[in-house]
One Martini backbone bead per residue (centre of mass of N, CA, C, O) as a GRO file, in nm:
protein
  202
    1UNK     BB    1  -8.002  -0.561   9.690
    2UNK     BB    2  -8.075  -0.343   9.948
    3UNK     BB    3  -8.381  -0.182  10.093
    4UNK     BB    4  -8.462   0.122  10.258
    5UNK     BB    5  -8.568   0.419  10.365
    6UNK     BB    6  -8.287   0.487  10.540
    7UNK     BB    7  -8.133   0.242  10.385
    8UNK     BB    8  -7.894   0.181  10.124
    9UNK     BB    9  -7.771  -0.101   9.913
   10UNK     BB   10  -7.500  -0.148   9.674
   11UNK     BB   11  -7.402  -0.445   9.515
   12UNK     BB   12  -7.140  -0.482   9.248
   13UNK     BB   13  -6.964  -0.746   9.236
   14UNK     BB   14  -7.158  -0.923   9.030
   15UNK     BB   15  -7.107  -0.727   8.815
   16UNK     BB   16  -7.038  -0.620   8.537
   17UNK     BB   17  -6.833  -0.370   8.453
   18UNK     BB   18  -7.023  -0.207   8.252
   19UNK     BB   19  -7.267  -0.208   8.487
   20UNK     BB   20  -7.176  -0.039   8.737
   21UNK     BB   21  -7.197   0.262   8.693
   22UNK     BB   22  -7.494   0.277   8.595
   23UNK     BB   23  -7.608   0.164   8.862
   24UNK     BB   24  -7.490   0.391   9.052
   25UNK     BB   25  -7.620   0.639   8.906
   26UNK     BB   26  -7.912   0.535   8.916
   27UNK     BB   27  -7.921   0.551   9.226
   28UNK     BB   28  -7.854   0.841   9.265
   29UNK     BB   29  -8.102   0.955   9.098
   30UNK     BB   30  -8.316   0.858   9.329
   31UNK     BB   31  -8.227   1.068   9.513
   32UNK     BB   32  -8.272   1.273   9.754
   33UNK     BB   33  -8.209   1.523   9.928
   34UNK     BB   34  -8.011   1.370  10.197
   35UNK     BB   35  -7.959   1.113  10.069
   36UNK     BB   36  -7.843   0.760  10.070
   37UNK     BB   37  -7.580   0.514   9.991
   38UNK     BB   38  -7.426   0.190   9.989
   39UNK     BB   39  -7.128   0.093   9.860
   40UNK     BB   40  -7.035  -0.232   9.717
   41UNK     BB   41  -6.698  -0.353   9.689
   42UNK     BB   42  -6.362  -0.506   9.573
   43UNK     BB   43  -6.276  -0.195   9.535
   44UNK     BB   44  -6.140   0.106   9.462
   45UNK     BB   45  -6.356   0.361   9.320
   46UNK     BB   46  -6.172   0.598   9.167
   47UNK     BB   47  -6.320   0.639   8.888
   48UNK     BB   48  -6.588   0.706   9.004
   49UNK     BB   49  -6.501   0.956   9.153
   50UNK     BB   50  -6.412   1.108   8.897
   51UNK     BB   51  -6.705   1.123   8.782
   52UNK     BB   52  -6.837   1.276   9.000
   53UNK     BB   53  -6.636   1.524   8.987
   54UNK     BB   54  -6.715   1.593   8.686
   55UNK     BB   55  -7.051   1.592   8.709
   56UNK     BB   56  -7.094   1.656   9.065
   57UNK     BB   57  -6.959   1.886   9.184
   58UNK     BB   58  -7.078   1.955   9.511
   59UNK     BB   59  -7.336   1.726   9.500
   60UNK     BB   60  -7.175   1.522   9.682
   61UNK     BB   61  -7.098   1.238   9.886
   62UNK     BB   62  -6.779   1.081  10.029
   63UNK     BB   63  -6.771   0.783  10.242
   64UNK     BB   64  -6.573   0.582  10.411
   65UNK     BB   65  -6.627   0.257  10.583
   66UNK     BB   66  -6.451   0.066  10.395
   67UNK     BB   67  -6.086  -0.028  10.302
   68UNK     BB   68  -6.047  -0.319  10.296
   69UNK     BB   69  -5.908  -0.542  10.068
   70UNK     BB   70  -6.204  -0.684   9.976
   71UNK     BB   71  -6.380  -0.440  10.121
   72UNK     BB   72  -6.597  -0.187   9.997
   73UNK     BB   73  -6.743   0.109  10.169
   74UNK     BB   74  -6.965   0.362  10.044
   75UNK     BB   75  -7.098   0.671  10.116
   76UNK     BB   76  -7.357   0.812   9.913
   77UNK     BB   77  -7.458   1.150   9.871
   78UNK     BB   78  -7.711   1.398   9.832
   79UNK     BB   79  -7.686   1.764   9.823
   80UNK     BB   80  -7.826   1.820   9.543
   81UNK     BB   81  -8.046   1.835   9.276
   82UNK     BB   82  -7.803   1.966   9.124
   83UNK     BB   83  -7.543   2.061   8.978
   84UNK     BB   84  -7.335   2.294   9.063
   85UNK     BB   85  -7.185   2.571   9.008
   86UNK     BB   86  -6.876   2.632   8.825
   87UNK     BB   87  -6.537   2.655   8.774
   88UNK     BB   88  -6.339   2.549   8.495
   89UNK     BB   89  -6.183   2.811   8.399
   90UNK     BB   90  -5.935   3.048   8.271
   91UNK     BB   91  -5.923   3.213   7.972
   92UNK     BB   92  -5.656   3.390   8.016
   93UNK     BB   93  -5.476   3.140   8.065
   94UNK     BB   94  -5.542   2.978   7.812
   95UNK     BB   95  -5.474   3.212   7.610
   96UNK     BB   96  -5.160   3.223   7.714
   97UNK     BB   97  -5.096   2.946   7.554
   98UNK     BB   98  -4.921   2.986   7.280
   99UNK     BB   99  -4.801   2.671   7.238
  100UNK     BB  100  -5.065   2.572   7.184
  101UNK     BB  101  -5.284   2.306   7.033
  102UNK     BB  102  -5.593   2.302   6.962
  103UNK     BB  103  -5.787   2.158   7.210
  104UNK     BB  104  -5.750   2.301   7.541
  105UNK     BB  105  -6.077   2.282   7.574
  106UNK     BB  106  -6.345   2.090   7.732
  107UNK     BB  107  -6.637   1.945   7.777
  108UNK     BB  108  -6.688   1.642   8.008
  109UNK     BB  109  -6.963   1.602   8.075
  110UNK     BB  110  -7.209   1.373   8.023
  111UNK     BB  111  -7.440   1.574   8.136
  112UNK     BB  112  -7.535   1.777   7.856
  113UNK     BB  113  -7.624   2.045   7.616
  114UNK     BB  114  -7.334   2.147   7.580
  115UNK     BB  115  -7.064   2.264   7.370
  116UNK     BB  116  -6.708   2.337   7.459
  117UNK     BB  117  -6.419   2.534   7.322
  118UNK     BB  118  -6.070   2.565   7.312
  119UNK     BB  119  -5.881   2.714   7.055
  120UNK     BB  120  -5.546   2.658   6.918
  121UNK     BB  121  -5.361   2.866   6.695
  122UNK     BB  122  -5.082   2.897   6.549
  123UNK     BB  123  -4.874   3.062   6.387
  124UNK     BB  124  -5.006   3.022   6.048
  125UNK     BB  125  -5.235   2.863   6.099
  126UNK     BB  126  -5.528   2.642   6.048
  127UNK     BB  127  -5.857   2.600   5.891
  128UNK     BB  128  -6.010   2.458   5.661
  129UNK     BB  129  -6.240   2.451   5.435
  130UNK     BB  130  -6.592   2.442   5.554
  131UNK     BB  131  -6.876   2.295   5.684
  132UNK     BB  132  -7.080   2.310   5.915
  133UNK     BB  133  -7.303   2.217   6.107
  134UNK     BB  134  -7.649   2.171   6.217
  135UNK     BB  135  -7.548   2.439   6.387
  136UNK     BB  136  -7.498   2.685   6.598
  137UNK     BB  137  -7.219   2.918   6.655
  138UNK     BB  138  -7.029   3.054   6.923
  139UNK     BB  139  -6.758   3.304   6.890
  140UNK     BB  140  -6.467   3.377   7.098
  141UNK     BB  141  -6.214   3.600   7.111
  142UNK     BB  142  -5.933   3.589   7.325
  143UNK     BB  143  -5.660   3.573   7.128
  144UNK     BB  144  -5.501   3.732   6.913
  145UNK     BB  145  -5.523   3.665   6.546
  146UNK     BB  146  -5.728   3.680   6.235
  147UNK     BB  147  -5.920   3.487   5.981
  148UNK     BB  148  -6.238   3.486   5.831
  149UNK     BB  149  -6.360   3.282   5.580
  150UNK     BB  150  -6.607   3.320   5.347
  151UNK     BB  151  -6.821   3.336   5.073
  152UNK     BB  152  -6.799   3.680   5.082
  153UNK     BB  153  -6.528   3.686   5.273
  154UNK     BB  154  -6.347   3.880   5.510
  155UNK     BB  155  -6.280   3.842   5.868
  156UNK     BB  156  -6.153   3.996   6.131
  157UNK     BB  157  -5.979   3.888   6.420
  158UNK     BB  158  -6.027   3.994   6.760
  159UNK     BB  159  -6.020   4.059   7.072
  160UNK     BB  160  -6.375   4.017   7.175
  161UNK     BB  161  -6.497   3.879   6.949
  162UNK     BB  162  -6.837   3.806   6.837
  163UNK     BB  163  -6.927   3.507   6.655
  164UNK     BB  164  -7.150   3.402   6.413
  165UNK     BB  165  -7.233   3.061   6.317
  166UNK     BB  166  -7.412   2.927   6.097
  167UNK     BB  167  -7.558   2.670   5.997
  168UNK     BB  168  -7.372   2.541   5.725
  169UNK     BB  169  -7.149   2.722   5.703
  170UNK     BB  170  -6.881   2.870   5.559
  171UNK     BB  171  -6.527   2.812   5.674
  172UNK     BB  172  -6.213   2.987   5.748
  173UNK     BB  173  -5.891   2.970   5.923
  174UNK     BB  174  -5.651   3.218   6.030
  175UNK     BB  175  -5.357   3.287   6.173
  176UNK     BB  176  -5.151   3.495   6.307
  177UNK     BB  177  -4.850   3.597   6.447
  178UNK     BB  178  -4.999   3.531   6.753
  179UNK     BB  179  -5.221   3.370   6.696
  180UNK     BB  180  -5.527   3.172   6.781
  181UNK     BB  181  -5.794   3.221   7.028
  182UNK     BB  182  -6.105   3.020   7.089
  183UNK     BB  183  -6.448   3.018   7.172
  184UNK     BB  184  -6.694   2.756   7.172
  185UNK     BB  185  -7.066   2.741   7.138
  186UNK     BB  186  -7.300   2.464   7.149
  187UNK     BB  187  -7.492   2.239   7.081
  188UNK     BB  188  -7.519   1.920   7.131
  189UNK     BB  189  -7.392   1.643   6.981
  190UNK     BB  190  -7.528   1.362   6.882
  191UNK     BB  191  -7.508   1.053   6.820
  192UNK     BB  192  -7.514   0.867   6.551
  193UNK     BB  193  -7.811   0.714   6.419
  194UNK     BB  194  -7.848   0.386   6.277
  195UNK     BB  195  -8.049   0.220   6.075
  196UNK     BB  196  -8.133  -0.066   5.988
  197UNK     BB  197  -8.114  -0.263   5.710
  198UNK     BB  198  -8.396  -0.372   5.523
  199UNK     BB  199  -8.468  -0.611   5.336
  200UNK     BB  200  -8.640  -0.685   5.073
  201UNK     BB  201  -8.922  -0.838   4.992
  202UNK     BB  202  -9.001  -1.145   4.811
   0.00000   0.00000   0.00000
């Protein structure tokens, strides 16, 4: 990798495949707004472009300088200090997909503090009784109807209802005749980190 104040170049051809994207995003994160670097690769990094579009849509520039067949050079620039706000989906359209089941939308960005899902339960379907995670969840009913069963009773769910599910609370969902579609938002759950077991000293 060569670097100057006015122009930087990152050649990832010699890197292992698992190391390429972290190195590229690491370089991007060092850029100030208006700065750029030239990525050098031995193939068209289309999957990398997909990741930039997923995580930093509108906040980066992507210009091909050389298009192979053995050498690819792309100038990647930083347009904004952070990824700009954008529309992810239209909940009216998602809620109208009555034949869908399961999580029909979720946040995909790698760097985020929130998790959000749109869940669709077909008519008569449901989610069995369980205790929620150790975090509060905000639930917004988008379409259909159903019932939320708690430890103390049943709560009818209708479009527009905004429901708070406290951390570790018990809940069970049942969809009505028109199904049930709702949006959940909560703090992102980090991957579980397990400490290695150290055998006792003898």
